C-alpha positions in Angstrom: -30.1 -29.5 -39.6 -29.2 -26.5 -37.6 -32.5 -25.0 -38.6 -30.5 -20.8 -39.6 -28.6 -23.3 -41.8 -30.7 -25.6 -43.4 -33.3 -23.0 -44.1 -30.7 -20.8 -46.3 -28.2 -21.7 -48.2 -24.7 -20.4 -48.6 -23.8 -17.3 -50.3 -20.7 -19.5 -51.6 -20.8 -20.1 -54.7 -20.7 -24.2 -55.2 -18.0 -25.5 -58.4 -20.2 -28.4 -60.0 -18.5 -30.0 -62.2 -20.7 -30.5 -65.5 -18.1 -31.4 -68.1 -16.2 -35.0 -67.5 -16.4 -37.2 -70.1 -16.6 -40.7 -69.9 -13.9 -41.3 -72.3 -10.8 -40.4 -72.9 -7.9 -40.2 -75.2 -4.0 -41.5 -75.1 -2.4 -38.4 -76.8 1.0 -36.5 -75.7 0.8 -32.5 -74.1 3.1 -29.6 -76.6 6.5 -30.0 -74.6 6.2 -33.9 -75.6 5.8 -34.8 -72.0 3.4 -38.7 -72.6 -0.4 -37.7 -71.6 -2.3 -41.0 -70.7 -6.0 -40.9 -70.4 -8.5 -43.5 -69.2 -11.8 -44.5 -68.8 -13.4 -44.5 -65.5 -14.7 -47.2 -65.0 -17.9 -47.4 -63.3 -17.7 -51.1 -62.2 -18.1 -51.5 -58.6 -14.1 -53.4 -57.9 -14.3 -56.2 -55.3 -11.4 -55.3 -53.1 -8.5 -57.9 -51.9 -8.2 -58.8 -48.1 -4.5 -57.3 -48.7 -6.0 -54.2 -49.5 -9.1 -53.8 -47.3 -5.8 -53.9 -44.7 -3.9 -51.7 -46.9 -6.1 -49.4 -46.5 -6.7 -49.9 -42.3 -3.3 -49.7 -41.6 -2.6 -46.6 -43.9 -6.2 -44.1 -42.2 -3.9 -44.9 -38.8 -1.0 -43.1 -40.3 -2.1 -39.0 -40.5 -1.3 -37.1 -43.3 0.2 -33.6 -44.3 -2.5 -31.8 -46.0 -0.8 -30.0 -49.3 -2.7 -27.9 -52.4 -0.2 -27.7 -55.0 -1.0 -24.7 -56.8 1.1 -23.6 -60.9 0.2 -20.8 -63.3 1.0 -20.1 -67.4 0.2 -17.3 -69.4 -3.1 -18.5 -71.7 -3.1 -17.0 -75.4 -4.1 -13.3 -74.9 -2.0 -12.8 -72.4 -3.8 -13.9 -69.1 -2.9 -16.2 -66.8 -3.9 -19.8 -66.3 -4.1 -20.5 -62.5 -4.9 -23.8 -61.1 -4.4 -25.4 -57.7 -5.2 -28.9 -56.6 -5.6 -31.0 -53.0 -3.1 -34.0 -52.5 -3.2 -36.9 -50.5 0.6 -39.1 -50.2 2.7 -35.6 -49.7 6.6 -36.9 -48.3 10.3 -36.2 -48.9 12.2 -38.8 -51.0 15.7 -37.0 -50.5 17.4 -34.5 -48.8 20.3 -34.1 -50.7 19.2 -33.1 -52.6 15.7 -31.6 -51.3 13.3 -33.7 -53.3 9.7 -34.5 -52.7 6.8 -36.2 -53.6 3.3 -35.8 -54.0 0.5 -38.0 -55.8 -2.7 -36.8 -57.7 -5.6 -39.2 -59.0 -5.7 -40.2 -62.7 -6.9 -38.4 -65.2 -6.3 -34.5 -64.6 -6.0 -31.7 -66.0 -3.6 -29.9 -63.7 -1.5 -33.0 -64.2 -1.1 -32.5 -68.2 -0.8 -28.1 -67.1 2.5 -29.1 -64.7 3.4 -30.5 -68.0 3.8 -27.9 -69.5 4.8 -25.9 -66.5 7.9 -27.9 -64.5 7.1 -24.5 -61.7 4.2 -25.5 -58.5 4.3 -23.8 -55.3 3.2 -26.5 -52.7 1.5 -25.4 -49.6 1.0 -26.8 -46.5 -2.2 -26.2 -44.8 -3.0 -24.5 -41.3 -5.4 -26.5 -40.2 -8.4 -23.7 -39.9 -8.2 -23.9 -43.2 -9.6 -26.8 -44.0 -12.4 -25.1 -46.8 -8.5 -24.3 -48.6 -8.2 -28.0 -48.8 -12.1 -28.7 -49.2 -11.9 -25.9 -52.4 -8.7 -27.2 -54.1 -10.4 -30.4 -54.8 -12.9 -30.0 -56.5 -12.9 -29.8 -59.6 -12.9 -26.9 -61.1 -14.4 -25.6 -64.3 -13.2 -24.2 -67.4 -12.8 -21.2 -67.7 -13.6 -20.4 -63.7 -10.7 -19.0 -61.7 -10.0 -21.1 -58.9 -8.4 -18.1 -57.1 -10.9 -15.6 -57.3 -11.8 -16.5 -53.2 -8.6 -17.7 -52.0 -6.0 -14.7 -50.1 -2.7 -15.2 -52.8 -0.3 -13.2 -54.4 1.9 -13.9 -57.4 5.7 -14.9 -57.1 8.6 -13.5 -59.9 7.8 -17.1 -61.6 4.1 -15.7 -62.1 3.4 -18.9 -59.4 -0.1 -18.4 -57.5 0.5 -19.0 -53.7 -1.7 -19.1 -51.4 -1.7 -16.9 -48.0 -0.9 -17.8 -44.2 -0.4 -21.0 -45.2 1.9 -23.0 -42.7 4.7 -23.4 -45.5 5.6 -23.2 -49.3 7.9 -25.5 -51.2 8.7 -23.9 -53.8 9.2 -26.9 -56.9 10.9 -27.1 -60.2 10.1 -30.5 -61.8 12.3 -34.4 -61.4 10.2 -36.8 -62.3 6.4 -37.8 -62.5 5.6 -41.7 -63.0 2.5 -43.4 -63.3 1.4 -46.2 -60.4 -2.3 -47.1 -60.1 -4.9 -44.2 -60.7 -2.4 -41.9 -59.5 0.5 -39.6 -60.4 3.1 -39.5 -58.8 5.2 -36.7 -59.1 9.0 -35.4 -57.5 10.0 -32.1 -57.6 13.3 -30.4 -56.8 12.9 -28.0 -53.9 14.1 -24.5 -55.2 12.6 -22.4 -52.2 11.2 -23.3 -49.1 8.9 -20.5 -46.9 7.8 -21.3 -43.5 5.0 -19.3 -41.5 6.1 -19.2 -37.3 3.0 -17.3 -36.9 0.1 -19.8 -38.7 -2.1 -22.1 -37.7 -0.1 -25.7 -36.5 -0.5 -28.1 -40.3 -4.0 -29.5 -41.2 -3.9 -33.2 -40.2 -6.6 -34.9 -41.7 -6.5 -39.2 -41.4 -8.2 -41.3 -44.6 -11.3 -42.9 -43.7 -12.6 -43.9 -47.8 -8.9 -42.6 -49.5 -12.1 -40.9 -52.1 -11.2 -37.4 -50.6 -8.9 -35.9 -49.9 -11.1 -32.9 -48.5 -13.6 -35.0 -47.2 -11.3 -35.8 -44.8 -10.3 -32.9 -43.6 -13.6 -31.5 -43.5 -14.4 -34.6 -41.4 -11.1 -35.1 -39.7 -11.8 -31.3 -38.5 -15.6 -31.6 -37.8 -15.0 -33.8 -35.4 -11.4 -31.8 -33.6 -14.6 -29.9 -33.5 -11.8 -27.4 -34.8 -14.1 -26.7 -37.7 -14.0 -23.3 -38.8 -17.9 -21.7 -38.5 -17.9 -19.6 -42.4 -18.6 -23.8 -43.1 -21.1 -24.9 -40.7 -22.8 -24.2 -44.2 -25.2 -26.1 -46.1 -23.5 -27.5 -47.6 -21.8 -28.7 -44.4 -24.5 -30.2 -43.4 -25.1 -32.5 -45.8 -21.1 -33.2 -45.9 -21.5 -34.0 -42.6 -24.5 -36.1 -42.9 -23.6 -37.7 -46.4 -20.1 -39.2 -45.3 -21.0 -40.5 -41.9 -24.2 -42.2 -43.9 -22.4 -44.0 -46.6 -19.5 -45.2 -43.6 -21.9 -46.3 -40.9 -25.4 -46.7 -43.2 -28.0 -44.4 -41.4 -28.6 -46.2 -38.6 -25.9 -46.3 -37.6 -25.1 -42.7 -38.7 -28.2 -41.1 -37.6 -26.8 -41.0 -33.6 -23.0 -39.5 -34.5 -24.8 -36.9 -36.4 -27.3 -36.2 -34.0 -24.3 -35.7 -31.2 -22.1 -34.3 -33.0 -23.8 -31.4 -34.5 -24.6 -31.0 -30.4 -21.2 -31.0 -29.6 -20.2 -28.2 -32.3 -23.0 -25.8 -31.6 -21.7 -25.8 -28.1 -18.5 -25.0 -28.9 -20.4 -22.7 -30.8 -23.0 -21.1 -29.1 -21.3 -17.9 -28.8 -22.2 -18.4 -33.0 -25.1 -19.5 -33.3 -28.3 -18.0 -33.6 -30.9 -20.7 -33.7 -30.3 -24.0 -31.5 -30.3 -27.7 -32.9 -33.9 -28.9 -33.8 -34.4 -33.1 -34.0 -36.9 -32.4 -36.8 -35.4 -31.2 -39.0 -32.0 -32.4 -39.5 -34.4 -36.6 -39.5 -36.0 -34.6 -42.4 -32.8 -34.7 -44.0 -31.4 -36.7 -42.3 -34.4 -39.1 -44.8 -32.5 -37.7 -47.7 -29.7 -37.8 -48.3 -30.2 -41.8 -47.5 -32.5 -42.1 -49.8 -30.3 -40.4 -52.6 -26.9 -42.4 -51.0 -29.3 -45.6 -52.2 -30.3 -43.6 -55.5 -26.8 -43.1 -56.4 -24.3 -45.1 -53.6 -21.4 -45.7 -57.0 -18.6 -46.6 -54.0 -16.0 -43.7 -56.0 -19.1 -40.6 -56.8 -17.9 -37.4 -54.8 -19.6 -35.5 -52.9 -19.8 -32.5 -55.8 -21.2 -35.3 -58.2 -23.6 -36.4 -55.8 -25.1 -32.7 -54.9 -25.2 -32.5 -58.5 -27.6 -35.8 -59.4 -29.2 -34.7 -56.4 -29.9 -31.1 -56.8 -33.2 -30.5 -54.4 -30.6 -31.4 -51.1 -29.4 -27.3 -51.9 -33.6 -26.4 -52.2 -34.4 -24.2 -49.2 -37.8 -24.5 -50.3 -37.1 -28.5 -49.4 -38.6 -28.3 -46.0 -41.7 -26.5 -46.4 -42.7 -29.1 -49.6 -43.6 -31.6 -46.4 -44.2 -28.9 -43.1 -46.1 -25.1 -42.7 -43.7 -22.9 -40.9 -45.9 -23.3 -37.7 -45.1 -26.9 -37.2 -41.4 -27.5 -38.5 -40.1 -24.2 -36.0 -42.4 -25.4 -33.1 -40.9 -26.1 -30.1 -41.7 -29.6 -30.0 -40.2 -30.0 -33.5 -36.7 -28.8 -32.0 -37.0 -31.3 -29.2 -38.3 -34.5 -30.7 -38.9 -35.6 -34.5 -42.2 -34.2 -35.7 -43.6 -36.1 -39.3 -44.4 -34.1 -42.0 -47.7 -32.7 -42.1 -48.1 -31.2 -46.2 -47.3 -35.0 -47.6 -45.3 -37.8 -45.9 -41.9 -39.3 -46.0 -41.9 -42.0 -48.5 
């Protein structure tokens, strides 16, 4: 899409979820809280009319984007830190102050929270879209989620992300399981408001599949997406979301016009202008990949894992010579490949 972004890969690490298993068992954790793992069906469940209308109504309700963090010491005295982007954050009671949030089942974060019974709820600022995306990805075993996230460790050994709009320090109150989510309730012990941070990041849900995707798309369309997040992966995420929502034909002008608007908003940072051929090239490949792996519950990270060719910097040059793809004509209109056809 933007030449410089699509011809080089982002330097940041992409976290893959290589360790998911389709079979789960029911057990109890070390603190004797019940932990239930359920098998995630791969078959598509047909939505009822009421469910469709419910999703539509909820898509009109703005939600804050929050990241919940917790930590515990391991057997070798190392601190196991974990965070997760959560949906449906809300206040439940003022006296006593109780909040709630939801997370998908199954969840390793849920297991860790049952052991620690302490957590911090961070209300992200509108310029922290990347944090919402980062903590919405499943972390690999042994991977430090906080390695590149500015944070401190407080007296309770909780990871506190810096410069968020607000932080609520909570104790475990209760947890229940409803449908496909765990609903957590936290008793607020302290709260910190950052009056110098940006206003809170909000999102309007489209598909209820990924709060990270919702935050990304909302920020992109509002032209508030930080330029550091406008990477090759960001372009692919944009195309993946639009094509899944609207289909290739209707998504194409939305992708094109969205990129052009964003580029214009950030013209002082863009080194290479819009390229119509590269845009159409990746729209084709993302659409083809969606058709092959079109399960409605697949995440963007799983989609990339199944289609790793999309992040290969040499992919365009398997179809185009450098002179053709970087020509002024290719920037203005789609030019057919000169090496091999798109099939």
